[in-house]
N, C-alpha and C positions, 0 to 999 in steps of 0.2 A: 836722160833722167827726167822723170815726171814727178812733180811734187803734188801731192794731194791737196785739195782745198776744202775748207770747212766753213760753215756758217758760224759766226761769232755773235751770239745773242739773237734777238728777234727783229732787229731793225734793218736787216738786209746786208749787213757787213760780212763779206767773205774774205778769208785770209788763207795763206798757205799754212798747211799743218806744221810745217817747219818754219820758224821765225828766226830772226837774228836780233839778239839783244846786244846793243853796241856799247854798253857801259865800259867794258874792258878796254875799249879803244881810246878812252880819255878819262876814265874813271879812277877806280881805287886800286887797280892791280899792277900799276907800273909808275915809274917816275916820268916827269916830262921829258927827260933826256932819253928814256927808253922807247918813247912813242914815236911812231912814224905815220903822220897823217896820210901821206901818199899811199903807203901800204894799206892802211885802214880803209881808205876810199876805194882802193883796188878790191879789197875783200867785199865791201858793200856792192860794188858794181858786179863782181862775179856772182854774188848771191842772187842779185836781180836777174842776171842772165840765166842762172840755173832755175829760176821760177819762184824764188822766195819773194813774197809780197808783204810780209809782216815785219816791221822794224820797230824796236822798242828803245826809247831813250828817256831822258828826264832832265829837267832844269838843274837838278842837284848833281848830275854827273859832270864833274869837272871842277866846280860847277859851271854850267852854261856852255862849256866847250863841246860837249857831246852832241847837243842839239845842233850847234853850228857845224860840226863835222858832218852830220847826216845831211844837213841842208846843202852844204857844198857838194857832197857826193851826189845827191839827187839832181842838183843843178847841172852837173857835168854830164849826166846821162840823158840821152835823147828820150824825151817824154818821161823822164825819171819820176816826177811826182805823180803822174797819172798811172804809173805802173805799180805803185806801192800803197800800203796802208801804214800810216805813221801813228804810233802810240807814244804819248809822253805823259809825264806826271807833274803834279804841283804839290805843294804842302809845306815846303821849307821857306824860311825867310833868311835873307842874306844881307850883310852890311855892304857898304859902298866898295869894300875891297873884295867882295865875293866870299867872305867867310860866313859859314852857316851859323846863324845866331838863335835858331829855334824853329818851332813849327808855327805855321800861320795859314789857317784855312778860312779866314774871314772872307765873305763874298767879294769885298772890294780888293782884297789881296789876290784872290783867285783870278779876277779879271786882269789885274796887273801882270800876274804870272803868265797867263795865257797870251797876252799881248807880247810879252818878251819872248815866249816860246815861238809864236808865229814869226816874229822878226828873225830870230836865230835860225829857224828852220827854212826861212825864205819861202813861205807858203801862205796861202789864204785860208787854210783849214787844218785842223787836227782831227784825224779820223777817230781816235780813241783817246780820251783824256780821263785820267783817274788820279785819285788822291794817293800820294806816295806814302804818307804817314798820317794817321788819324791825329787831329789836333784836339786834345781833350777839353780845350777852352771854348770850342765851337760846336754847338749841337749839329749832329750829322745832317739834320733836315735843312740847315742853312746852306 
């Protein structure tokens, strides 16, 4: 099986035409009791072996657990991080218990969100970062 690749934007980023959004692995579609991280990690590994290079996650999926799941999966793969493009999102704010309390796209919060994402993903870079939800309190230019 050969998966086609495409340029994404004009900065030289190339991704597989078929990507894997991993939100269902720890997001909104199941209960924690129904989830199986080993099975999810196996799916991610199989996708990479098939040639999928584009993986989408977000701090809000779980929250936080989805990025950590992808980070563990890539750490277990030989040269895993070098073989994939990681996309994640910011824009939500959470309280100390991880409950979503609103939107927050203030620049200082974005920096904090990115630092958390990098830590959970176990990487030194995010290939594609985008705003999950527009925060009407913050001008988009900021």
